[in-house]
C-alpha positions as CSV (number, residue, x, y, z in Angstrom):
1,M,-24.2,-24.0,84.8
2,K,-26.0,-24.9,81.6
3,S,-24.2,-26.8,78.8
4,R,-24.7,-25.5,75.3
5,Q,-24.6,-27.8,72.3
6,T,-22.8,-26.6,69.3
7,G,-23.0,-27.8,65.7
8,F,-24.7,-27.3,62.4
9,T,-28.5,-27.2,62.0
10,L,-30.2,-29.5,59.5
11,I,-31.0,-26.4,57.3
12,E,-27.4,-25.4,57.2
13,L,-26.3,-28.9,56.1
14,L,-28.9,-29.0,53.4
15,V,-27.9,-25.6,52.0
16,V,-24.2,-26.7,51.8
17,I,-25.2,-30.0,50.1
18,I,-27.3,-28.2,47.5
19,I,-24.5,-25.7,46.8
20,L,-22.0,-28.6,46.3
21,G,-24.5,-30.3,44.0
22,V,-24.9,-27.2,41.8
23,L,-21.1,-26.8,41.6
24,A,-20.6,-30.4,40.7
25,A,-23.3,-30.2,38.0
26,T,-21.6,-27.3,36.4
27,A,-18.1,-28.7,36.6
28,L,-18.8,-32.1,35.2
29,P,-19.6,-31.1,31.6
30,R,-16.6,-28.8,31.5
31,Y,-14.4,-31.7,32.5
32,S,-15.7,-34.0,29.8
33,A,-15.2,-31.3,27.2
34,L,-11.6,-30.9,28.3
35,Q,-10.9,-34.6,27.7
36,S,-12.4,-34.3,24.2
37,Q,-10.3,-31.2,23.5
38,A,-7.2,-33.0,24.7
39,R,-7.8,-35.9,22.3
40,I,-8.3,-33.5,19.4
41,A,-5.0,-31.7,20.3
42,K,-3.3,-35.0,20.5
43,L,-4.6,-35.9,17.0
44,N,-3.4,-32.6,15.7
45,G,0.0,-33.2,17.2
46,A,0.3,-36.6,15.5
47,L,-0.8,-35.0,12.2
48,G,1.8,-32.3,12.5
49,A,4.5,-34.8,13.4
50,M,3.6,-36.9,10.3
51,K,3.6,-34.0,8.0
52,G,7.0,-32.9,9.2
53,A,8.3,-36.4,8.9
54,V,7.1,-36.6,5.3
55,A,9.0,-33.4,4.4
56,L,12.1,-34.4,6.3
57,T,12.3,-37.9,4.7
58,H,11.6,-36.6,1.2
59,G,14.3,-33.9,1.7
60,A,16.8,-36.5,3.1
61,C,16.1,-38.8,0.2
62,L,16.8,-36.1,-2.3
63,A,19.9,-34.8,-0.5
64,T,21.6,-38.0,0.4
65,V,21.1,-40.4,-2.5
66,T,20.1,-40.3,-6.1
67,P,16.3,-39.7,-6.2
68,I,15.8,-42.6,-8.6
69,S,17.1,-45.0,-6.0
70,C,14.5,-43.8,-3.5
71,T,11.8,-44.9,-5.8
72,A,13.0,-48.5,-5.8
73,F,11.2,-50.6,-3.3
74,P,12.0,-51.5,-0.7
75,F,14.4,-48.6,0.1
76,N,15.6,-48.0,3.6
77,L,16.7,-44.5,4.5
78,S,18.8,-44.1,7.7
79,M,17.4,-41.3,9.9
80,E,18.8,-40.8,13.3
81,G,19.9,-44.4,13.5
82,Q,16.5,-45.8,12.4
83,N,15.9,-47.4,8.9
84,V,12.7,-45.7,7.6
85,T,11.1,-47.6,4.7
86,L,10.4,-45.4,1.7
87,I,8.3,-45.8,-1.5
88,N,8.4,-43.3,-4.3
89,Q,10.7,-41.0,-2.2
90,Y,8.2,-40.9,0.7
91,P,7.6,-43.0,3.9
92,T,5.5,-46.1,3.5
93,A,2.1,-46.2,5.2
94,D,3.1,-48.6,8.1
95,T,5.0,-48.7,11.3
96,N,8.4,-49.0,9.6
97,G,7.7,-46.0,7.4
98,I,5.7,-42.9,8.5
99,V,5.1,-43.9,12.1
100,L,8.8,-44.5,12.7
101,A,9.8,-41.3,10.8
102,A,7.3,-39.3,12.9
103,G,8.6,-40.7,16.1
104,I,5.1,-41.8,17.3
105,T,4.9,-44.6,19.8
106,L,2.0,-46.9,19.3
107,S,0.7,-48.1,22.7
108,T,-2.3,-47.7,25.0
109,Q,-0.1,-45.7,27.4
110,E,0.8,-43.2,24.7
111,G,-2.8,-43.3,23.4
112,Y,-2.1,-44.0,19.8
113,A,-3.1,-46.9,17.5
114,T,-3.2,-47.6,13.8
115,S,-5.2,-49.7,11.5
116,G,-4.7,-50.7,7.9
117,G,-1.6,-49.5,6.0
118,G,1.1,-51.4,4.2
119,A,4.3,-51.0,2.3
120,S,2.8,-50.7,-1.2
121,Q,2.0,-47.7,-3.3
122,G,-1.3,-46.0,-2.3
123,A,-1.6,-48.0,1.0
124,V,-3.9,-46.2,3.5
125,L,-2.9,-46.1,7.2
126,T,-5.4,-44.8,9.7
127,M,-3.9,-43.1,12.8
128,Q,-6.2,-43.2,15.8
129,V,-6.2,-41.6,19.2
130,L,-7.6,-44.0,21.8
131,G,-10.5,-42.8,23.9
132,N,-14.3,-42.7,23.3
133,D,-14.5,-43.9,19.7
134,P,-11.0,-44.3,18.1
135,A,-12.4,-44.9,14.6
136,N,-14.0,-41.5,14.7
137,C,-11.0,-39.8,16.3
138,S,-8.5,-40.3,13.5
139,Y,-7.1,-39.3,10.1
140,T,-5.6,-41.2,7.2
141,Y,-2.2,-41.3,5.5
142,T,-2.1,-42.5,2.0
143,A,1.4,-43.5,0.7
144,A,2.6,-41.9,-2.5
145,A,0.9,-43.7,-5.4
146,A,3.5,-42.8,-8.0
147,A,7.0,-41.3,-8.2
148,T,5.6,-37.9,-9.1
149,L,2.9,-37.8,-6.4
150,A,3.2,-36.8,-2.7
151,P,1.4,-38.7,0.1
152,V,-2.1,-37.6,1.0
153,F,-3.4,-36.9,4.4
154,G,-7.2,-37.3,5.0
155,P,-9.3,-34.9,7.0
156,L,-9.4,-35.1,10.8
157,L,-12.4,-37.1,12.1
158,V,-13.1,-35.7,15.6
159,S,-16.7,-36.7,16.3
160,G,-15.5,-39.6,18.5
161,C,-12.9,-37.7,20.4
């Protein structure tokens, strides 16, 4: 009785390795593009949350107290048990103002960071999404410069996402 060896030939193994290499080469660029798209979506989400917070705090200021008292600084407006700092009837450009009003958590786990900002009129806060290049995956929030002016949001920078 002859014993017959079974298994894969060298040619079969090479063909399978080549096919797996081609599949990996096509999947890798798509995976990196998904990460970039996710960071851009996260940045858009933070922008939407901040824009909504600006409208809510301004409306709450006008509805609950005399508008002139909201222009006095510092003015704390209680929103859902949190004291949001306002200037000129809008949130200040810091963690006690717009970041708190928007409900954004600044941490490496959440993927958000800020730079700049302050509690004065016209202060500029930069909101960043952590990742490749946070400085170029960001936008700015400029606090209200006067009682008759609304805050200004800068354009989205997405080249570093």
